[in-house]
C-alpha positions in Angstrom: 0.0 0.0 0.0 2.8 2.4 1.0 4.6 1.6 -2.3 1.5 2.3 -4.4 1.0 5.6 -2.7 4.6 6.5 -3.4 4.2 5.6 -7.1 1.1 7.7 -7.3 2.8 10.7 -5.6 5.7 10.4 -8.2 3.2 10.3 -11.1 1.4 13.4 -9.7 4.6 15.3 -9.4 5.5 14.3 -13.0 2.1 15.6 -14.2 2.6 18.9 -12.4 6.1 19.3 -13.9 4.9 18.5 -17.4 1.9 20.8 -17.1 4.3 23.7 -16.3 6.5 22.7 -19.3 3.5 22.8 -21.6 2.7 26.3 -20.4 6.2 27.4 -21.1 6.2 25.7 -24.5 3.0 27.6 -25.5 4.7 30.9 -24.9 8.1 30.0 -26.1 9.2 31.4 -29.5 12.8 30.2 -29.3 12.3 26.5 -30.2 9.8 27.2 -33.0 6.0 26.9 -33.3 5.9 23.5 -35.0 8.4 21.9 -32.7 6.6 23.4 -29.7 3.3 21.9 -30.8 4.9 18.4 -31.4 6.5 18.6 -27.9 3.2 19.6 -26.4 1.4 16.7 -28.0 4.1 14.3 -26.6 3.8 15.9 -23.1 -0.1 15.8 -23.2 -0.1 12.1 -24.1 2.5 11.4 -21.4 0.2 13.2 -18.9 -2.7 11.0 -20.1 -0.6 7.9 -19.6 0.4 9.0 -16.1 -3.3 9.6 -15.2 -4.2 6.1 -16.7 -1.4 4.6 -14.6 -2.7 6.3 -11.4 -6.2 5.1 -12.4 -5.1 1.5 -12.8 -3.2 1.5 -9.6 -6.2 2.8 -7.6 -8.5 0.2 -9.4 -6.1 -2.6 -8.6 -6.2 -1.6 -4.9 -9.9 -1.8 -4.9 -11.6 -5.2 -4.5 -14.8 -3.9 -6.2 -15.6 -6.2 -9.1 -17.8 -3.5 -10.7 -14.6 -1.8 -11.7 -13.5 -4.8 -13.9 -14.7 -3.2 -17.2 -13.2 0.3 -16.7 -10.0 -1.4 -15.3 -9.7 -3.3 -18.6 -10.4 -0.2 -20.7 -7.9 1.9 -18.8 -5.2 -0.8 -19.5 -6.1 -1.0 -23.1 -5.7 2.8 -23.5 -2.5 2.9 -21.5 -0.8 0.0 -23.4 -2.1 1.3 -26.8 -0.9 4.9 -26.3 2.5 4.0 -24.8 4.5 3.8 -28.1 2.8 7.0 -29.4 5.0 9.3 -27.3 8.4 8.3 -28.8 6.7 8.1 -32.2 5.6 11.7 -31.9 9.1 12.7 -30.6 10.5 11.4 -33.9 8.6 14.3 -35.5 10.3 16.7 -33.2 13.7 15.7 -34.6 12.7 15.4 -38.3 12.9 18.0 -41.0 10.2 16.1 -42.9 7.4 16.2 -40.4 4.7 15.4 -42.9 6.3 12.3 -44.2 7.2 10.4 -41.1 3.7 9.2 -40.1 3.1 8.1 -43.7 6.0 5.7 -43.4 4.5 2.3 -43.1 7.7 0.9 -41.4 7.1 3.3 -38.5 3.3 3.1 -38.3 2.9 -0.7 -38.6 4.3 -1.5 -35.0 2.0 1.3 -33.6 -1.1 -0.1 -35.2 -0.2 -3.7 -34.4 0.3 -2.9 -30.8 -3.1 -1.1 -30.6 -4.8 -4.1 -32.2 -3.2 -6.6 -29.8 -4.2 -4.4 -26.8 -7.8 -4.4 -28.0 -7.8 -8.1 -28.3 -6.5 -8.4 -24.8 -9.8 -7.2 -23.4 -11.1 -10.8 -24.0 -7.9 -12.9 -24.7 -5.5 -11.5 -22.0 -2.6 -11.6 -24.5 -1.0 -8.5 -22.9 -2.9 -8.2 -19.6 -5.8 -9.7 -17.9 -8.3 -8.3 -15.4 -10.4 -11.1 -13.9 -14.0 -11.1 -12.6 -12.6 -10.1 -9.1 -10.9 -7.1 -10.7 -7.4 -8.6 -10.1 -4.8 -7.6 -12.7 -2.2 -10.0 -14.1 0.4 -9.8 -16.9 -0.3 -11.7 -20.1 2.1 -13.9 -22.1 2.7 -11.0 -24.5 3.0 -8.3 -21.8 6.4 -7.2 -23.1 5.1 -6.4 -26.6 4.1 -2.7 -25.9 7.3 -2.2 -24.0 9.4 -3.7 -26.8 7.6 -1.6 -29.4 8.0 1.5 -27.2 11.7 0.8 -26.9 12.0 0.4 -30.6 10.6 3.8 -31.2 12.8 5.3 -28.5 15.9 3.8 -30.1 14.8 5.2 -33.5 14.2 8.5 -31.8 17.7 8.5 -30.2 19.3 7.6 -33.6 17.4 10.5 -35.3 18.6 13.0 -32.6 22.2 11.8 -32.9 22.0 12.2 -36.7 20.5 15.7 -36.4 23.1 16.7 -33.8 26.2 16.6 -36.0 26.8 20.3 -35.5 26.4 20.1 -31.7 29.5 20.6 -29.6 30.9 17.5 -27.9 29.8 18.9 -24.5 26.2 19.2 -25.7 26.3 15.6 -27.0 27.6 14.3 -23.7 24.6 15.9 -21.9 22.1 14.9 -24.5 22.6 11.1 -24.8 22.0 10.3 -21.0 18.8 12.4 -21.2 17.4 10.4 -24.1 18.3 7.0 -22.4 16.3 7.7 -19.2 13.1 6.2 -20.5 14.9 3.2 -21.9 16.5 2.7 -18.5 13.1 2.9 -16.9 11.7 0.2 -19.4 14.6 -2.1 -18.6 14.2 -1.8 -14.9 10.4 -2.3 -15.2 11.0 -5.5 -17.2 13.5 -6.8 -14.6 11.5 -5.9 -11.5 7.8 -6.5 -11.8 6.9 -4.4 -8.8 8.4 -1.2 -10.3 6.4 1.2 -12.4 8.9 3.6 -13.9 8.4 4.0 -17.6 6.2 7.2 -17.6 7.8 8.9 -14.6 11.2 8.4 -16.4 9.7 9.6 -19.7 8.3 12.7 -17.9 11.7 13.5 -16.4 13.4 12.9 -19.8 10.9 15.2 -21.6 11.3 17.9 -19.0 15.1 17.9 -19.1 15.2 17.5 -22.9 13.1 20.6 -23.3 15.3 22.6 -20.9 18.3 21.3 -22.9 16.8 22.5 -26.2 16.0 25.9 -24.7 19.6 26.3 -23.5 20.9 25.1 -26.8 18.8 27.6 -28.7 20.5 30.4 -27.0 23.6 29.4 -28.9 21.8 29.3 -32.3 20.1 31.9 -34.4 16.4 31.2 -34.6 15.9 32.4 -38.1 18.8 30.6 -39.8 19.7 27.7 -37.5 23.4 28.5 -37.4 25.2 29.7 -34.3 24.5 33.3 -33.1 26.5 36.3 -31.9 26.7 35.0 -28.3 28.2 31.7 -29.5 30.6 33.7 -31.8 31.9 35.8 -28.9 32.4 32.7 -26.8 34.4 31.0 -29.6 36.5 34.1 -30.1 37.4 34.1 -26.4 38.7 30.5 -26.7 41.3 31.8 -29.1 42.3 34.5 -26.7 42.6 32.1 -23.8 44.3 29.2 -25.6 46.4 31.2 -28.1 45.3 29.0 -31.0 45.8 30.0 -34.6 42.7 30.6 -36.7 41.3 31.6 -40.1 38.4 34.1 -40.0 36.1 34.6 -43.0 33.6 37.5 -43.0 30.5 37.6 -45.2 28.0 40.4 -46.0 24.7 40.0 -47.8 24.3 42.7 -50.4 21.1 44.8 -50.9 19.1 43.3 -48.0 17.5 46.7 -47.2 16.6 47.2 -50.9 15.0 43.7 -51.0 13.0 44.4 -47.8 11.8 47.7 -49.2 11.0 46.4 -52.7 9.8 42.8 -52.1 8.9 42.8 -48.4 10.6 41.4 -45.3 9.6 37.8 -46.1 11.8 38.0 -49.2 14.6 39.5 -47.1 14.3 36.7 -44.5 14.5 34.1 -47.2 17.8 35.7 -48.5 19.2 35.6 -45.0 18.2 32.0 -44.5 19.6 30.7 -47.8 22.8 32.7 -47.3 23.4 31.1 -43.9 22.7 27.6 -45.3 25.1 28.1 -48.2 27.9 29.4 -46.0 27.3 26.6 -43.5 27.4 23.9 -46.3 30.5 25.4 -47.9 32.5 25.4 -44.7 31.0 22.5 -42.9 34.1 20.4 -42.8 36.6 23.1 -42.0 34.9 25.7 -39.8 31.9 26.9 -37.8 29.4 29.4 -39.2 27.9 32.2 -37.2 25.3 35.0 -37.8 26.8 38.0 -36.1 24.4 40.7 -37.3 21.4 41.3 -39.5 23.1 40.5 -42.8 26.6 39.7 -41.5 28.0 36.3 -41.1 31.4 34.9 -40.0 33.1 31.5 -40.2 35.9 30.7 -37.8 38.3 27.9 -38.8 41.2 26.3 -37.0 44.5 26.9 -38.7 44.1 25.8 -42.3 45.9 26.6 -45.6 44.8 29.4 -47.9 44.0 26.7 -50.6 41.2 25.2 -48.4 39.6 28.6 -47.8 39.7 29.5 -51.5 38.2 26.1 -52.3 35.3 26.6 -49.8 34.6 30.1 -51.2 34.7 28.7 -54.7 32.1 26.1 -53.7 30.0 28.9 -52.1 30.1 30.8 -55.4 28.9 27.7 -57.3 26.1 27.1 -54.8 25.0 30.7 -55.1 24.9 30.5 -58.9 22.7 27.3 -58.7 20.4 28.9 -56.2 20.1 32.2 -58.1 19.0 30.3 -61.3 15.8 29.4 -59.4 15.2 32.8 -57.8 13.7 36.0 -59.0 15.5 38.0 -56.3 19.2 37.2 -56.6 21.4 36.7 -53.6 24.8 38.4 -53.7 27.4 37.7 -51.0 30.6 39.6 -50.4 33.4 37.9 -48.4 36.9 38.4 -47.2 39.3 36.5 -44.9 42.4 36.9 -42.8 44.7 34.6 -40.9 45.4 34.8 -37.2 48.8 33.7 -35.9 49.3 34.0 -32.2 53.0 34.9 -32.7 52.4 37.5 -35.4 49.0 39.2 -34.9 48.2 41.6 -32.1 44.9 39.7 -31.3 42.2 37.6 -32.8 40.0 40.7 -32.9 42.5 42.6 -35.0 42.4 39.7 -37.5 38.6 40.0 -37.5 39.0 43.7 -38.5 41.4 42.6 -41.3 38.9 40.0 -42.6 36.1 42.7 -42.5 38.2 45.1 -44.5 38.9 42.4 -47.1 35.2 41.7 -47.3 34.4 45.3 -48.0 37.0 45.4 -50.7 35.3 42.4 -52.3 31.9 44.1 -51.8 33.1 47.2 -53.7 34.3 45.0 -56.6 31.0 43.3 -56.8 29.2 46.6 -57.0 31.5 47.7 -59.8 30.9 44.4 -61.6 27.1 44.8 -61.3 27.2 48.4 -62.6 
């Protein structure tokens, strides 16, 4: 009895925590509206599962045989909905939200689990509630847990794939957060008296959202590349560690003219595509940052001039391909400079040199256009 009360108390606290997180998600503009809604759906379903878990615990404590039917229905709903949470979380980490649920490979286990849960009302495949309202596990009790674990593993793989640009410190914090529900499942399988899955999932969802919020402060919401704050932190590492570096500065031409002529939506598109092209061109050799409205910077470790020129040449090719499909053309000026700890005054003086080189290129571009 004391153990059951303790489990209910844990579930209630998890519900309260998730309820607050949902409130924050509704007001948050940092993570993005679509991802916020996906997170809210996952959190709401988790709350429903926690309520169902509390309900089944209370029904199991009661000896009232009149509760047999609602007890069975509550278990059907709980076991059916379980894999839905990690399945929804897959949407959270996909750039193709509309296509995932149309993927038969991912939806078949979900549908099969729901079907088996419905059959369990009479057959007891997954669970059985007898005429005296006593609950027992069925021979296929592990099926929803295994399917749930399958979705969580796919979810973890999706997160890892989408986290290639995360820093190693971020990855070290992220992986344990994602494995909390899987750990809860394993413990619940090993120890029949433990009910941990949804309290562990609640903790994971809560910490994961906090992690995303903290991470977003390092990234520019509009473009997805790192922002000015992350740029300043990176610059400080070169001051403290005396590392050599290559700094490349970029400036998007005619942004104000585009905003005035075609509207801010067209200007926002220019900024977005410029950021993505810069990031793609320098992905293997440097980190891209948006440091102002139409200003970008890439910081590379010490690399030869040949590599920088190759990346900029690739950028020009990508711009030409993109502009062939666009009515409003994107023109990007750039310049670079090399920082040597033994020769240059500071990393910031090298930044100024790169900025000057960029403005020289900008002037040449205007002459060419004229």
